[in-house]
N, C-alpha and C positions, 0 to 999 in steps of 0.2 A: 428441321430434324437433322439435316446434314451438319448444321453449325454446332450442334451439341456433341458431335463425335470428336471435335477437336479439343484437346486438353493441353495445358502447359507442359513443356518437356521436363520441368522440374518436379512434376508430381510423383514420379517413380524413381527419382535419383537415389535416395537413401536406401530404399528397399532393394533396388537393383544392384547397388554396389555390395551390400551385405550378402545378397543371394549369390552373386558371383564368387565372392570369397569363400562362402560356406560350401558351394558346389565344388570348387577346386579342392578344398580341404577334404571333403568326403571322397572325391575321386582319387586323390593322391595319397591319402593316409595309408592304405595297405601297401603301396609301392615304396614310399619313402619313409614310413614310420620306423623301420629298423635302424635308420640313421640315428635316431634319438632313443632307441630301445623302447619305443611306444607304438603299439600297433598289433599286428596279428602275425602268427607263424605262417611260413617259416621265417626265421630271423635273418633274412637276406633281402636286399633292396631290389626293386624293379622285377619282382617275380610276377609274371602274368599268368592268369588262369581264366577260364570261362566263368567260373564262379565269381571271381572278383569283377569281371566285366558286367555280369548281371546284377550283382548286389552293390557295387561301389562305383565303378567307372561310369556305367550308363546313367544311373540316377544323378550322379554328380555333374555329368555333362548336361543333363536336362535342366538341373537347377541353375547352373551357370548360364545356359542359353536363355532360360526364362528371365533371369536377372538382367541379362544384356538387352533383351527386348524391353523390359521395363525402364531401363536406363535411357534409351534413346527414343522411345515411342512418344509420338504426339497425337496418336489416334486412340480413342477409347476402346474400340474393339480389339485392336492389336495389343494394347497394354493388358487388357483382361486375359487375352490368350496367353501372354507371357506369365501372368500371375497364376493361371490354372496349371500351366506346364510346371512351374516351380512347385506348386502345391502338391501335384501328383508325385513329383520326384521326392519331396520330403516325406510323403506318406509311404512311398516304397522304401525309403531308408528306415522308417520306423517298423514296418511290418514285413518287409521283404524277406529277411532271413528266416522268418517263421513260415511264410507262405511258400517259399522256394523249396522247402522240403517235400512238397507235394509232387514235384518232378525231379526228385533225387539230386537236388543241389545241396552239397554238404556244407557250404559256407566258405568264407574267406580264410578261415584258419582260427586256431585258438589264440586268445589274448596272450601277449608276451609277458605281462606282469606276473610277479611271483605271488603277491597277496590277493586276497579277495577284493580289497578296496581298489587295487590297481586294475583288476579284471573289470570291475563295474565302471571305472572311469574310462577305460578303453572302449567298452561296449557302448557307453553313452556318447562318447566323443565321435565314434565311428558310425553309429547307426541310430539308436533310439532317440537320444537327446538331440543329435544333429537333425534328425527328421522332424522332431517337434518344433525346433526353432525355425527351420525352413518353412514349415506349414504356417507358423505364426506370421512370419514376414510376408509370405505370399498372400495370406488372408488380409493383412493390413494393406498391401498394395491393391488388392481387388476392391476393398472398400473405398479406397481413395479414388480409384478409376470409375467406380460406379456412381459416385456422388457428382451431381452437377452443381458447381459453385455459383454463388450469387453473381459474381462478375460475368461468368459465362452466360447465365440466364439473362442478364441485362443486355448483353451484346446481341442476343438472339430475339429479344422482344420486338414486335412490330412497332412502327412509329404511330403515335396517336392520330386519329383522323383529323384532318384540317391543319396539320402541322407539316411544314415543309422540311424534308430531311436536310440536315446540315451538310453542306458541301464545302470542304476547306478551300478549294480553289475559287469558288464563287464568292465565298465570304471575303477572301483576300482582295478580289477584284472590286467588290462593293466598297470595302474600306478605302481602296485607292481612289475610287471615284468620289467618295464623300470628302476625302482630304483635298482633292483637287478643286471641288466646288467651294470649299471653305476658303481656299487660297484665293480663288477668283473674287469672292465676295469681300475679302478683307480690304479696307481702304488703304490706298498708297500713302506712305509716310515719307516725309522729307527729312533729310539729314540736317537741315538747317533749323535753327530755332525760330519759332513763330514771332512775328513782330507784335509788340504789345498794342492794345487798343489805343486809338488816338494817334498812332504813328504810322498808319497805313499810307499816309501821304505827307508831304512836307519835308522838312529838312532831314528827318530820321528815316525816310522811306528807303534811302539807298543803303542804310546800315543794316545789312542782313548777312547771314552766314558767318564766315570767319571774322568779318570786320565789325561784328556787333559790339565787341568789348574793346575796340580800339579807342585811343584817346580822343580823336576827332569826333567819333560817333557819340561818345559820352558827353562831350561838350555840346553837340547839337541837341541831344535829348534834354540837357539841363536848360538850354536856351528855350526850347519849345515849351517846357513846363512853366518857365517864368512868364512867357508871353500868354500862356493860357490863364495864368492867375490875373 
């Protein structure tokens, strides 16, 4: 059971990076949006209010933290905690401006755009659409962390009965002993050429090794063959 809690660190990398970027976008858009004339009133940068803290900065920080956990987590439980944290942050981006009116939170401000299309784009980019995308990525990460891969399952399967577990060190030692035994059983070979049959004794017996092809040894071998005839 403990082995199935470990997961590869690469499992939540993509979702983690995207969640970090989207969390930073949602948290900083009301503060730096006026630089690009895209965001919410007032048209001044770095204007902090408690409404912006509750509706943008806090959920953006939560989404970025969840993505950071997913990015570096190698434990299934910790990774799923990061995924749930990011999912809750995305849900708050989507429905937070509506629910916050129950405790007299007015909102982060009116959209800066002049037309209706610009208003819709700013609202989607800062809250509703952003929240939906964050929830989707968090759900994707949760699904990946909830699944036990085939490779992980094989690593945690018990060894079949009667089968000795493989030990790399013992396997290497066994191979070394086998190689040494083969070396000892191997017959010794001489660097010199063997003497042909019939010349083990006689005139050509001394012609061995480097002197085998000398002129005198060849003459002795020819004489021995004539006498044999």
